[in-house]
mmCIF file of the N, C-alpha and C atoms, coordinates in Angstrom:
data_MODEL
# 
_entry.id   MODEL 
# 
loop_
_atom_site.group_PDB 
_atom_site.id 
_atom_site.type_symbol 
_atom_site.label_atom_id 
_atom_site.label_alt_id 
_atom_site.label_comp_id 
_atom_site.label_asym_id 
_atom_site.label_entity_id 
_atom_site.label_seq_id 
_atom_site.pdbx_PDB_ins_code 
_atom_site.Cartn_x 
_atom_site.Cartn_y 
_atom_site.Cartn_z 
_atom_site.occupancy 
_atom_site.B_iso_or_equiv 
_atom_site.pdbx_formal_charge 
_atom_site.auth_seq_id 
_atom_site.auth_comp_id 
_atom_site.auth_asym_id 
_atom_site.auth_atom_id 
_atom_site.pdbx_PDB_model_num 
ATOM 1   N N  . MET A 1 1  ? 7.370  0.090   -83.751 1.00 0.00 ? 1  MET A N  1 
ATOM 2   C CA . MET A 1 1  ? 7.603  -0.538  -82.446 1.00 0.00 ? 1  MET A CA 1 
ATOM 3   C C  . MET A 1 1  ? 6.745  -1.138  -81.782 1.00 0.00 ? 1  MET A C  1 
ATOM 4   N N  . LEU A 1 2  ? 6.963  -2.109  -81.021 1.00 0.00 ? 2  LEU A N  1 
ATOM 5   C CA . LEU A 1 2  ? 6.556  -3.082  -80.324 1.00 0.00 ? 2  LEU A CA 1 
ATOM 6   C C  . LEU A 1 2  ? 5.643  -2.524  -78.676 1.00 0.00 ? 2  LEU A C  1 
ATOM 7   N N  . HIS A 1 3  ? 4.085  -2.979  -79.236 1.00 0.00 ? 3  HIS A N  1 
ATOM 8   C CA . HIS A 1 3  ? 3.184  -3.164  -77.697 1.00 0.00 ? 3  HIS A CA 1 
ATOM 9   C C  . HIS A 1 3  ? 2.416  -3.984  -77.700 1.00 0.00 ? 3  HIS A C  1 
ATOM 10  N N  . VAL A 1 4  ? 2.518  -4.249  -76.018 1.00 0.00 ? 4  VAL A N  1 
ATOM 11  C CA . VAL A 1 4  ? 1.733  -5.502  -75.446 1.00 0.00 ? 4  VAL A CA 1 
ATOM 12  C C  . VAL A 1 4  ? 0.413  -5.204  -75.612 1.00 0.00 ? 4  VAL A C  1 
ATOM 13  N N  . LYS A 1 5  ? -0.876 -5.970  -76.001 1.00 0.00 ? 5  LYS A N  1 
ATOM 14  C CA . LYS A 1 5  ? -1.755 -5.885  -76.403 1.00 0.00 ? 5  LYS A CA 1 
ATOM 15  C C  . LYS A 1 5  ? -2.614 -6.628  -74.990 1.00 0.00 ? 5  LYS A C  1 
ATOM 16  N N  . SER A 1 6  ? -2.138 -8.019  -74.625 1.00 0.00 ? 6  SER A N  1 
ATOM 17  C CA . SER A 1 6  ? -3.077 -8.501  -73.365 1.00 0.00 ? 6  SER A CA 1 
ATOM 18  C C  . SER A 1 6  ? -1.517 -8.942  -72.828 1.00 0.00 ? 6  SER A C  1 
ATOM 19  N N  . ALA A 1 7  ? -1.991 -9.210  -71.407 1.00 0.00 ? 7  ALA A N  1 
ATOM 20  C CA . ALA A 1 7  ? -1.006 -10.399 -70.515 1.00 0.00 ? 7  ALA A CA 1 
ATOM 21  C C  . ALA A 1 7  ? -2.110 -11.024 -69.626 1.00 0.00 ? 7  ALA A C  1 
ATOM 22  N N  . LYS A 1 8  ? -1.734 -12.014 -69.159 1.00 0.00 ? 8  LYS A N  1 
ATOM 23  C CA . LYS A 1 8  ? -2.487 -12.527 -68.328 1.00 0.00 ? 8  LYS A CA 1 
ATOM 24  C C  . LYS A 1 8  ? -1.597 -13.624 -67.388 1.00 0.00 ? 8  LYS A C  1 
ATOM 25  N N  . TYR A 1 9  ? -1.637 -13.595 -65.807 1.00 0.00 ? 9  TYR A N  1 
ATOM 26  C CA . TYR A 1 9  ? -0.621 -14.178 -65.247 1.00 0.00 ? 9  TYR A CA 1 
ATOM 27  C C  . TYR A 1 9  ? -0.920 -15.445 -65.318 1.00 0.00 ? 9  TYR A C  1 
ATOM 28  N N  . LEU A 1 10 ? -0.166 -16.230 -64.949 1.00 0.00 ? 10 LEU A N  1 
ATOM 29  C CA . LEU A 1 10 ? -0.618 -18.003 -65.245 1.00 0.00 ? 10 LEU A CA 1 
ATOM 30  C C  . LEU A 1 10 ? -0.139 -18.295 -63.861 1.00 0.00 ? 10 LEU A C  1 
ATOM 31  N N  . LYS A 1 11 ? 1.356  -18.448 -63.738 1.00 0.00 ? 11 LYS A N  1 
ATOM 32  C CA . LYS A 1 11 ? 2.034  -18.958 -62.471 1.00 0.00 ? 11 LYS A CA 1 
ATOM 33  C C  . LYS A 1 11 ? 3.103  -18.940 -62.033 1.00 0.00 ? 11 LYS A C  1 
ATOM 34  N N  . ASN A 1 12 ? 4.183  -19.503 -61.437 1.00 0.00 ? 12 ASN A N  1 
ATOM 35  C CA . ASN A 1 12 ? 5.645  -19.095 -60.536 1.00 0.00 ? 12 ASN A CA 1 
ATOM 36  C C  . ASN A 1 12 ? 5.749  -18.381 -61.591 1.00 0.00 ? 12 ASN A C  1 
ATOM 37  N N  . HIS A 1 13 ? 5.630  -17.154 -61.523 1.00 0.00 ? 13 HIS A N  1 
ATOM 38  C CA . HIS A 1 13 ? 6.335  -15.575 -61.383 1.00 0.00 ? 13 HIS A CA 1 
ATOM 39  C C  . HIS A 1 13 ? 6.123  -15.952 -63.825 1.00 0.00 ? 13 HIS A C  1 
ATOM 40  N N  . ARG A 1 14 ? 5.174  -16.913 -64.303 1.00 0.00 ? 14 ARG A N  1 
ATOM 41  C CA . ARG A 1 14 ? 5.120  -16.742 -65.652 1.00 0.00 ? 14 ARG A CA 1 
ATOM 42  C C  . ARG A 1 14 ? 3.523  -15.843 -66.337 1.00 0.00 ? 14 ARG A C  1 
ATOM 43  N N  . LEU A 1 15 ? 3.901  -15.380 -67.915 1.00 0.00 ? 15 LEU A N  1 
ATOM 44  C CA . LEU A 1 15 ? 3.333  -14.217 -67.871 1.00 0.00 ? 15 LEU A CA 1 
ATOM 45  C C  . LEU A 1 15 ? 2.476  -15.324 -69.465 1.00 0.00 ? 15 LEU A C  1 
ATOM 46  N N  . TRP A 1 16 ? 1.549  -15.330 -70.335 1.00 0.00 ? 16 TRP A N  1 
ATOM 47  C CA . TRP A 1 16 ? 0.929  -15.011 -70.789 1.00 0.00 ? 16 TRP A CA 1 
ATOM 48  C C  . TRP A 1 16 ? 0.584  -13.594 -71.725 1.00 0.00 ? 16 TRP A C  1 
ATOM 49  N N  . VAL A 1 17 ? 1.293  -13.267 -72.492 1.00 0.00 ? 17 VAL A N  1 
ATOM 50  C CA . VAL A 1 17 ? 1.379  -12.424 -73.127 1.00 0.00 ? 17 VAL A CA 1 
ATOM 51  C C  . VAL A 1 17 ? 1.051  -12.511 -74.729 1.00 0.00 ? 17 VAL A C  1 
ATOM 52  N N  . SER A 1 18 ? 0.454  -11.338 -74.998 1.00 0.00 ? 18 SER A N  1 
ATOM 53  C CA . SER A 1 18 ? 0.194  -11.167 -76.312 1.00 0.00 ? 18 SER A CA 1 
ATOM 54  C C  . SER A 1 18 ? 0.597  -9.750  -77.141 1.00 0.00 ? 18 SER A C  1 
ATOM 55  N N  . PHE A 1 19 ? 1.116  -9.625  -78.563 1.00 0.00 ? 19 PHE A N  1 
ATOM 56  C CA . PHE A 1 19 ? 1.496  -8.578  -78.715 1.00 0.00 ? 19 PHE A CA 1 
ATOM 57  C C  . PHE A 1 19 ? 0.745  -7.581  -80.362 1.00 0.00 ? 19 PHE A C  1 
ATOM 58  N N  . ASP A 1 20 ? 1.592  -6.800  -80.405 1.00 0.00 ? 20 ASP A N  1 
ATOM 59  C CA . ASP A 1 20 ? 0.130  -5.748  -81.614 1.00 0.00 ? 20 ASP A CA 1 
ATOM 60  C C  . ASP A 1 20 ? 1.258  -6.592  -82.879 1.00 0.00 ? 20 ASP A C  1 
ATOM 61  N N  . ASP A 1 21 ? 1.743  -7.372  -83.138 1.00 0.00 ? 21 ASP A N  1 
ATOM 62  C CA . ASP A 1 21 ? 2.236  -7.882  -84.262 1.00 0.00 ? 21 ASP A CA 1 
ATOM 63  C C  . ASP A 1 21 ? 2.143  -9.688  -84.171 1.00 0.00 ? 21 ASP A C  1 
ATOM 64  N N  . GLY A 1 22 ? 1.125  -9.883  -83.889 1.00 0.00 ? 22 GLY A N  1 
ATOM 65  C CA . GLY A 1 22 ? 0.312  -11.201 -83.644 1.00 0.00 ? 22 GLY A CA 1 
ATOM 66  C C  . GLY A 1 22 ? 0.722  -11.993 -82.926 1.00 0.00 ? 22 GLY A C  1 
ATOM 67  N N  . THR A 1 23 ? 2.538  -12.039 -82.381 1.00 0.00 ? 23 THR A N  1 
ATOM 68  C CA . THR A 1 23 ? 2.748  -13.125 -81.605 1.00 0.00 ? 23 THR A CA 1 
ATOM 69  C C  . THR A 1 23 ? 2.289  -12.946 -80.056 1.00 0.00 ? 23 THR A C  1 
ATOM 70  N N  . GLU A 1 24 ? 2.022  -14.165 -79.506 1.00 0.00 ? 24 GLU A N  1 
ATOM 71  C CA . GLU A 1 24 ? 2.000  -14.639 -78.455 1.00 0.00 ? 24 GLU A CA 1 
ATOM 72  C C  . GLU A 1 24 ? 3.099  -15.399 -77.449 1.00 0.00 ? 24 GLU A C  1 
ATOM 73  N N  . GLY A 1 25 ? 2.353  -15.554 -76.346 1.00 0.00 ? 25 GLY A N  1 
ATOM 74  C CA . GLY A 1 25 ? 3.779  -16.784 -75.658 1.00 0.00 ? 25 GLY A CA 1 
ATOM 75  C C  . GLY A 1 25 ? 3.983  -16.906 -74.368 1.00 0.00 ? 25 GLY A C  1 
ATOM 76  N N  . GLN A 1 26 ? 4.302  -17.377 -73.682 1.00 0.00 ? 26 GLN A N  1 
ATOM 77  C CA . GLN A 1 26 ? 4.464  -17.454 -71.880 1.00 0.00 ? 26 GLN A CA 1 
ATOM 78  C C  . GLN A 1 26 ? 5.913  -16.881 -72.087 1.00 0.00 ? 26 GLN A C  1 
ATOM 79  N N  . VAL A 1 27 ? 6.049  -15.897 -71.048 1.00 0.00 ? 27 VAL A N  1 
ATOM 80  C CA . VAL A 1 27 ? 7.130  -15.441 -70.494 1.00 0.00 ? 27 VAL A CA 1 
ATOM 81  C C  . VAL A 1 27 ? 7.521  -15.556 -69.430 1.00 0.00 ? 27 VAL A C  1 
ATOM 82  N N  . ASP A 1 28 ? 8.870  -16.554 -68.810 1.00 0.00 ? 28 ASP A N  1 
ATOM 83  C CA . ASP A 1 28 ? 9.002  -16.415 -67.250 1.00 0.00 ? 28 ASP A CA 1 
ATOM 84  C C  . ASP A 1 28 ? 9.965  -15.304 -66.781 1.00 0.00 ? 28 ASP A C  1 
ATOM 85  N N  . LEU A 1 29 ? 9.700  -14.647 -65.855 1.00 0.00 ? 29 LEU A N  1 
ATOM 86  C CA . LEU A 1 29 ? 10.519 -13.242 -65.340 1.00 0.00 ? 29 LEU A CA 1 
ATOM 87  C C  . LEU A 1 29 ? 10.808 -14.027 -63.964 1.00 0.00 ? 29 LEU A C  1 
ATOM 88  N N  . SER A 1 30 ? 10.817 -14.923 -63.826 1.00 0.00 ? 30 SER A N  1 
ATOM 89  C CA . SER A 1 30 ? 11.299 -15.398 -62.259 1.00 0.00 ? 30 SER A CA 1 
ATOM 90  C C  . SER A 1 30 ? 13.154 -15.043 -62.391 1.00 0.00 ? 30 SER A C  1 
ATOM 91  N N  . ASN A 1 31 ? 13.676 -14.563 -63.300 1.00 0.00 ? 31 ASN A N  1 
ATOM 92  C CA . ASN A 1 31 ? 14.984 -14.582 -62.730 1.00 0.00 ? 31 ASN A CA 1 
ATOM 93  C C  . ASN A 1 31 ? 15.129 -12.787 -63.795 1.00 0.00 ? 31 ASN A C  1 
ATOM 94  N N  . ALA A 1 32 ? 14.331 -12.186 -63.758 1.00 0.00 ? 32 ALA A N  1 
ATOM 95  C CA . ALA A 1 32 ? 14.063 -10.614 -64.454 1.00 0.00 ? 32 ALA A CA 1 
ATOM 96  C C  . ALA A 1 32 ? 14.141 -9.868  -63.222 1.00 0.00 ? 32 ALA A C  1 
ATOM 97  N N  . LEU A 1 33 ? 13.469 -10.444 -61.691 1.00 0.00 ? 33 LEU A N  1 
ATOM 98  C CA . LEU A 1 33 ? 13.139 -9.690  -61.066 1.00 0.00 ? 33 LEU A CA 1 
ATOM 99  C C  . LEU A 1 33 ? 14.362 -9.369  -59.755 1.00 0.00 ? 33 LEU A C  1 
ATOM 100 N N  . GLN A 1 34 ? 15.476 -8.486  -59.938 1.00 0.00 ? 34 GLN A N  1 
ATOM 101 C CA . GLN A 1 34 ? 16.481 -8.013  -59.795 1.00 0.00 ? 34 GLN A CA 1 
ATOM 102 C C  . GLN A 1 34 ? 16.022 -6.641  -59.465 1.00 0.00 ? 34 GLN A C  1 
ATOM 103 N N  . GLY A 1 35 ? 16.440 -6.030  -58.170 1.00 0.00 ? 35 GLY A N  1 
ATOM 104 C CA . GLY A 1 35 ? 16.844 -4.439  -57.885 1.00 0.00 ? 35 GLY A CA 1 
ATOM 105 C C  . GLY A 1 35 ? 15.495 -3.769  -57.093 1.00 0.00 ? 35 GLY A C  1 
ATOM 106 N N  . MET A 1 36 ? 15.594 -3.111  -56.179 1.00 0.00 ? 36 MET A N  1 
ATOM 107 C CA . MET A 1 36 ? 14.580 -2.498  -55.362 1.00 0.00 ? 36 MET A CA 1 
ATOM 108 C C  . MET A 1 36 ? 13.114 -2.402  -56.411 1.00 0.00 ? 36 MET A C  1 
ATOM 109 N N  . MET A 1 37 ? 12.867 -2.304  -57.582 1.00 0.00 ? 37 MET A N  1 
ATOM 110 C CA . MET A 1 37 ? 11.691 -1.580  -58.444 1.00 0.00 ? 37 MET A CA 1 
ATOM 111 C C  . MET A 1 37 ? 10.991 -3.042  -58.371 1.00 0.00 ? 37 MET A C  1 
ATOM 112 N N  . PHE A 1 38 ? 11.715 -4.127  -58.786 1.00 0.00 ? 38 PHE A N  1 
ATOM 113 C CA . PHE A 1 38 ? 11.157 -5.286  -59.034 1.00 0.00 ? 38 PHE A CA 1 
ATOM 114 C C  . PHE A 1 38 ? 11.264 -6.409  -57.224 1.00 0.00 ? 38 PHE A C  1 
ATOM 115 N N  . GLU A 1 39 ? 11.294 -5.631  -56.290 1.00 0.00 ? 39 GLU A N  1 
ATOM 116 C CA . GLU A 1 39 ? 11.226 -6.668  -55.000 1.00 0.00 ? 39 GLU A CA 1 
ATOM 117 C C  . GLU A 1 39 ? 10.323 -7.046  -54.590 1.00 0.00 ? 39 GLU A C  1 
ATOM 118 N N  . PRO A 1 40 ? 9.203  -5.998  -55.065 1.00 0.00 ? 40 PRO A N  1 
ATOM 119 C CA . PRO A 1 40 ? 7.796  -6.740  -54.565 1.00 0.00 ? 40 PRO A CA 1 
ATOM 120 C C  . PRO A 1 40 ? 7.229  -7.733  -55.484 1.00 0.00 ? 40 PRO A C  1 
ATOM 121 N N  . LEU A 1 41 ? 7.605  -7.645  -56.665 1.00 0.00 ? 41 LEU A N  1 
ATOM 122 C CA . LEU A 1 41 ? 7.017  -8.690  -57.919 1.00 0.00 ? 41 LEU A CA 1 
ATOM 123 C C  . LEU A 1 41 ? 7.508  -10.145 -57.628 1.00 0.00 ? 41 LEU A C  1 
ATOM 124 N N  . ARG A 1 42 ? 8.344  -10.365 -56.405 1.00 0.00 ? 42 ARG A N  1 
ATOM 125 C CA . ARG A 1 42 ? 8.959  -11.801 -56.241 1.00 0.00 ? 42 ARG A CA 1 
ATOM 126 C C  . ARG A 1 42 ? 8.170  -12.235 -55.425 1.00 0.00 ? 42 ARG A C  1 
ATOM 127 N N  . ASP A 1 43 ? 6.842  -11.550 -54.843 1.00 0.00 ? 43 ASP A N  1 
ATOM 128 C CA . ASP A 1 43 ? 5.697  -12.201 -54.106 1.00 0.00 ? 43 ASP A CA 1 
ATOM 129 C C  . ASP A 1 43 ? 4.769  -12.777 -55.064 1.00 0.00 ? 43 ASP A C  1 
ATOM 130 N N  . GLU A 1 44 ? 4.503  -14.060 -55.141 1.00 0.00 ? 44 GLU A N  1 
ATOM 131 C CA . GLU A 1 44 ? 3.536  -14.225 -56.223 1.00 0.00 ? 44 GLU A CA 1 
ATOM 132 C C  . GLU A 1 44 ? 2.550  -13.358 -56.682 1.00 0.00 ? 44 GLU A C  1 
ATOM 133 N N  . GLY A 1 45 ? 1.783  -13.427 -55.336 1.00 0.00 ? 45 GLY A N  1 
ATOM 134 C CA . GLY A 1 45 ? 0.431  -12.845 -55.330 1.00 0.00 ? 45 GLY A CA 1 
ATOM 135 C C  . GLY A 1 45 ? 0.486  -11.346 -55.864 1.00 0.00 ? 45 GLY A C  1 
ATOM 136 N N  . TYR A 1 46 ? 1.819  -10.548 -55.600 1.00 0.00 ? 46 TYR A N  1 
ATOM 137 C CA . TYR A 1 46 ? 1.848  -9.738  -56.049 1.00 0.00 ? 46 TYR A CA 1 
ATOM 138 C C  . TYR A 1 46 ? 1.854  -9.040  -57.721 1.00 0.00 ? 46 TYR A C  1 
ATOM 139 N N  . PHE A 1 47 ? 3.072  -10.392 -58.132 1.00 0.00 ? 47 PHE A N  1 
ATOM 140 C CA . PHE A 1 47 ? 2.884  -10.903 -59.503 1.00 0.00 ? 47 PHE A CA 1 
ATOM 141 C C  . PHE A 1 47 ? 2.119  -10.750 -60.037 1.00 0.00 ? 47 PHE A C  1 
ATOM 142 N N  . SER A 1 48 ? 0.975  -11.248 -59.429 1.00 0.00 ? 48 SER A N  1 
ATOM 143 C CA . SER A 1 48 ? -0.601 -11.526 -59.943 1.00 0.00 ? 48 SER A CA 1 
ATOM 144 C C  . SER A 1 48 ? -1.005 -10.407 -60.257 1.00 0.00 ? 48 SER A C  1 
ATOM 145 N N  . ARG A 1 49 ? -1.168 -9.511  -59.873 1.00 0.00 ? 49 ARG A N  1 
ATOM 146 C CA . ARG A 1 49 ? -1.329 -7.560  -60.379 1.00 0.00 ? 49 ARG A CA 1 
ATOM 147 C C  . ARG A 1 49 ? -1.072 -7.114  -61.233 1.00 0.00 ? 49 ARG A C  1 
ATOM 148 N N  . VAL A 1 50 ? -0.170 -7.996  -62.440 1.00 0.00 ? 50 VAL A N  1 
ATOM 149 C CA . VAL A 1 50 ? 0.023  -7.529  -63.492 1.00 0.00 ? 50 VAL A CA 1 
ATOM 150 C C  . VAL A 1 50 ? -0.958 -6.725  -64.246 1.00 0.00 ? 50 VAL A C  1 
ATOM 151 N N  . SER A 1 51 ? -0.894 -5.806  -65.116 1.00 0.00 ? 51 SER A N  1 
ATOM 152 C CA . SER A 1 51 ? -1.873 -5.521  -66.283 1.00 0.00 ? 51 SER A CA 1 
ATOM 153 C C  . SER A 1 51 ? -1.428 -4.960  -66.942 1.00 0.00 ? 51 SER A C  1 
ATOM 154 N N  . VAL A 1 52 ? -1.845 -4.473  -68.607 1.00 0.00 ? 52 VAL A N  1 
ATOM 155 C CA . VAL A 1 52 ? -1.294 -3.550  -69.549 1.00 0.00 ? 52 VAL A CA 1 
ATOM 156 C C  . VAL A 1 52 ? -2.043 -2.234  -69.599 1.00 0.00 ? 52 VAL A C  1 
ATOM 157 N N  . ASP A 1 53 ? -0.563 -1.335  -69.065 1.00 0.00 ? 53 ASP A N  1 
ATOM 158 C CA . ASP A 1 53 ? -1.074 0.005   -69.205 1.00 0.00 ? 53 ASP A CA 1 
ATOM 159 C C  . ASP A 1 53 ? -1.477 0.739   -70.638 1.00 0.00 ? 53 ASP A C  1 
ATOM 160 N N  . PRO A 1 54 ? -2.697 1.093   -70.741 1.00 0.00 ? 54 PRO A N  1 
ATOM 161 C CA . PRO A 1 54 ? -2.667 1.327   -71.444 1.00 0.00 ? 54 PRO A CA 1 
ATOM 162 C C  . PRO A 1 54 ? -2.109 2.951   -72.633 1.00 0.00 ? 54 PRO A C  1 
ATOM 163 N N  . GLU A 1 55 ? -1.457 3.412   -71.635 1.00 0.00 ? 55 GLU A N  1 
ATOM 164 C CA . GLU A 1 55 ? -0.600 4.193   -72.793 1.00 0.00 ? 55 GLU A CA 1 
ATOM 165 C C  . GLU A 1 55 ? 1.242  3.537   -72.866 1.00 0.00 ? 55 GLU A C  1 
ATOM 166 N N  . LEU A 1 56 ? 1.269  3.435   -72.092 1.00 0.00 ? 56 LEU A N  1 
ATOM 167 C CA . LEU A 1 56 ? 2.897  2.738   -72.229 1.00 0.00 ? 56 LEU A CA 1 
ATOM 168 C C  . LEU A 1 56 ? 2.735  1.151   -72.846 1.00 0.00 ? 56 LEU A C  1 
ATOM 169 N N  . GLU A 1 57 ? 1.454  0.933   -73.095 1.00 0.00 ? 57 GLU A N  1 
ATOM 170 C CA . GLU A 1 57 ? 1.643  -0.387  -73.917 1.00 0.00 ? 57 GLU A CA 1 
ATOM 171 C C  . GLU A 1 57 ? 2.218  -1.794  -73.773 1.00 0.00 ? 57 GLU A C  1 
ATOM 172 N N  . THR A 1 58 ? 2.330  -1.587  -72.575 1.00 0.00 ? 58 THR A N  1 
ATOM 173 C CA . THR A 1 58 ? 3.155  -3.302  -71.965 1.00 0.00 ? 58 THR A CA 1 
ATOM 174 C C  . THR A 1 58 ? 2.742  -3.321  -70.470 1.00 0.00 ? 58 THR A C  1 
ATOM 175 N N  . VAL A 1 59 ? 3.653  -4.548  -69.979 1.00 0.00 ? 59 VAL A N  1 
ATOM 176 C CA . VAL A 1 59 ? 2.891  -4.969  -68.569 1.00 0.00 ? 59 VAL A CA 1 
ATOM 177 C C  . VAL A 1 59 ? 3.291  -3.772  -67.509 1.00 0.00 ? 59 VAL A C  1 
ATOM 178 N N  . VAL A 1 60 ? 2.435  -3.631  -66.378 1.00 0.00 ? 60 VAL A N  1 
ATOM 179 C CA . VAL A 1 60 ? 2.841  -2.632  -65.199 1.00 0.00 ? 60 VAL A CA 1 
ATOM 180 C C  . VAL A 1 60 ? 2.383  -3.608  -64.244 1.00 0.00 ? 60 VAL A C  1 
ATOM 181 N N  . TRP A 1 61 ? 3.269  -2.908  -62.894 1.00 0.00 ? 61 TRP A N  1 
ATOM 182 C CA . TRP A 1 61 ? 2.244  -3.341  -61.721 1.00 0.00 ? 61 TRP A CA 1 
ATOM 183 C C  . TRP A 1 61 ? 1.932  -2.026  -60.846 1.00 0.00 ? 61 TRP A C  1 
ATOM 184 N N  . PRO A 1 62 ? 1.236  -2.370  -59.575 1.00 0.00 ? 62 PRO A N  1 
ATOM 185 C CA . PRO A 1 62 ? 0.607  -1.433  -58.882 1.00 0.00 ? 62 PRO A CA 1 
ATOM 186 C C  . PRO A 1 62 ? 1.904  -0.285  -58.265 1.00 0.00 ? 62 PRO A C  1 
ATOM 187 N N  . ASN A 1 63 ? 3.360  -0.886  -58.438 1.00 0.00 ? 63 ASN A N  1 
ATOM 188 C CA . ASN A 1 63 ? 4.235  -0.195  -57.748 1.00 0.00 ? 63 ASN A CA 1 
ATOM 189 C C  . ASN A 1 63 ? 5.138  0.732   -59.008 1.00 0.00 ? 63 ASN A C  1 
ATOM 190 N N  . GLY A 1 64 ? 4.284  0.728   -60.175 1.00 0.00 ? 64 GLY A N  1 
ATOM 191 C CA . GLY A 1 64 ? 4.991  1.246   -61.095 1.00 0.00 ? 64 GLY A CA 1 
ATOM 192 C C  . GLY A 1 64 ? 6.592  -0.002  -62.110 1.00 0.00 ? 64 GLY A C  1 
ATOM 193 N N  . ALA A 1 65 ? 6.771  -0.612  -61.658 1.00 0.00 ? 65 ALA A N  1 
ATOM 194 C CA . ALA A 1 65 ? 7.161  -1.726  -61.742 1.00 0.00 ? 65 ALA A CA 1 
ATOM 195 C C  . ALA A 1 65 ? 6.681  -2.377  -63.215 1.00 0.00 ? 65 ALA A C  1 
ATOM 196 N N  . ASP A 1 66 ? 7.582  -1.956  -64.474 1.00 0.00 ? 66 ASP A N  1 
ATOM 197 C CA . ASP A 1 66 ? 7.553  -2.749  -66.186 1.00 0.00 ? 66 ASP A CA 1 
ATOM 198 C C  . ASP A 1 66 ? 8.420  -3.231  -66.649 1.00 0.00 ? 66 ASP A C  1 
ATOM 199 N N  . PHE A 1 67 ? 8.245  -3.630  -67.537 1.00 0.00 ? 67 PHE A N  1 
ATOM 200 C CA . PHE A 1 67 ? 9.372  -4.350  -68.462 1.00 0.00 ? 67 PHE A CA 1 
ATOM 201 C C  . PHE A 1 67 ? 8.767  -3.965  -70.065 1.00 0.00 ? 67 PHE A C  1 
ATOM 202 N N  . ALA A 1 68 ? 9.830  -3.808  -70.583 1.00 0.00 ? 68 ALA A N  1 
ATOM 203 C CA . ALA A 1 68 ? 9.810  -3.223  -72.559 1.00 0.00 ? 68 ALA A CA 1 
ATOM 204 C C  . ALA A 1 68 ? 8.918  -3.629  -73.007 1.00 0.00 ? 68 ALA A C  1 
ATOM 205 N N  . PRO A 1 69 ? 8.374  -4.384  -74.033 1.00 0.00 ? 69 PRO A N  1 
ATOM 206 C CA . PRO A 1 69 ? 7.526  -4.937  -74.765 1.00 0.00 ? 69 PRO A CA 1 
ATOM 207 C C  . PRO A 1 69 ? 8.997  -5.806  -75.482 1.00 0.00 ? 69 PRO A C  1 
ATOM 208 N N  . GLU A 1 70 ? 10.242 -5.366  -76.331 1.00 0.00 ? 70 GLU A N  1 
ATOM 209 C CA . GLU A 1 70 ? 11.191 -6.076  -76.577 1.00 0.00 ? 70 GLU A CA 1 
ATOM 210 C C  . GLU A 1 70 ? 11.352 -6.958  -75.769 1.00 0.00 ? 70 GLU A C  1 
ATOM 211 N N  . PHE A 1 71 ? 11.929 -6.409  -74.021 1.00 0.00 ? 71 PHE A N  1 
ATOM 212 C CA . PHE A 1 71 ? 12.794 -7.496  -73.686 1.00 0.00 ? 71 PHE A CA 1 
ATOM 213 C C  . PHE A 1 71 ? 11.682 -8.774  -73.255 1.00 0.00 ? 71 PHE A C  1 
ATOM 214 N N  . LEU A 1 72 ? 10.294 -8.340  -73.034 1.00 0.00 ? 72 LEU A N  1 
ATOM 215 C CA . LEU A 1 72 ? 9.456  -9.677  -73.111 1.00 0.00 ? 72 LEU A CA 1 
ATOM 216 C C  . LEU A 1 72 ? 8.847  -10.414 -74.108 1.00 0.00 ? 72 LEU A C  1 
ATOM 217 N N  . LYS A 1 73 ? 9.312  -10.002 -75.351 1.00 0.00 ? 73 LYS A N  1 
ATOM 218 C CA . LYS A 1 73 ? 9.151  -10.642 -76.533 1.00 0.00 ? 73 LYS A CA 1 
ATOM 219 C C  . LYS A 1 73 ? 10.362 -11.623 -76.658 1.00 0.00 ? 73 LYS A C  1 
ATOM 220 N N  . GLU A 1 74 ? 11.877 -10.890 -76.418 1.00 0.00 ? 74 GLU A N  1 
ATOM 221 C CA . GLU A 1 74 ? 12.999 -12.016 -76.473 1.00 0.00 ? 74 GLU A CA 1 
ATOM 222 C C  . GLU A 1 74 ? 12.683 -12.704 -75.538 1.00 0.00 ? 74 GLU A C  1 
ATOM 223 N N  . HIS A 1 75 ? 11.888 -12.949 -74.656 1.00 0.00 ? 75 HIS A N  1 
ATOM 224 C CA . HIS A 1 75 ? 12.425 -14.482 -73.456 1.00 0.00 ? 75 HIS A CA 1 
ATOM 225 C C  . HIS A 1 75 ? 10.460 -14.852 -73.218 1.00 0.00 ? 75 HIS A C  1 
ATOM 226 N N  . LEU A 1 76 ? 10.291 -14.758 -74.818 1.00 0.00 ? 76 LEU A N  1 
ATOM 227 C CA . LEU A 1 76 ? 9.160  -15.835 -74.768 1.00 0.00 ? 76 LEU A CA 1 
ATOM 228 C C  . LEU A 1 76 ? 9.785  -17.489 -75.032 1.00 0.00 ? 76 LEU A C  1 
ATOM 229 N N  . LEU A 1 77 ? 8.940  -17.892 -74.029 1.00 0.00 ? 77 LEU A N  1 
ATOM 230 C CA . LEU A 1 77 ? 9.366  -19.579 -74.072 1.00 0.00 ? 77 LEU A CA 1 
ATOM 231 C C  . LEU A 1 77 ? 8.848  -20.338 -75.379 1.00 0.00 ? 77 LEU A C  1 
# 
């Protein structure tokens, strides 16, 4: 099972993400912010509050929005 080890906000709804399999890179989530849960993330200031949840081991935001590690890896630039 794939896990996110670290995530850093870059700009323009992009993150730098590293995974436990050694893969890392930039992910552009600007086109993935659809639906009520992801609405607050359209605000760049809110999006920048990303963190890695130690239990889920993926990126999360204060409102509970998250993306599966597999989804993030599939969208590496």
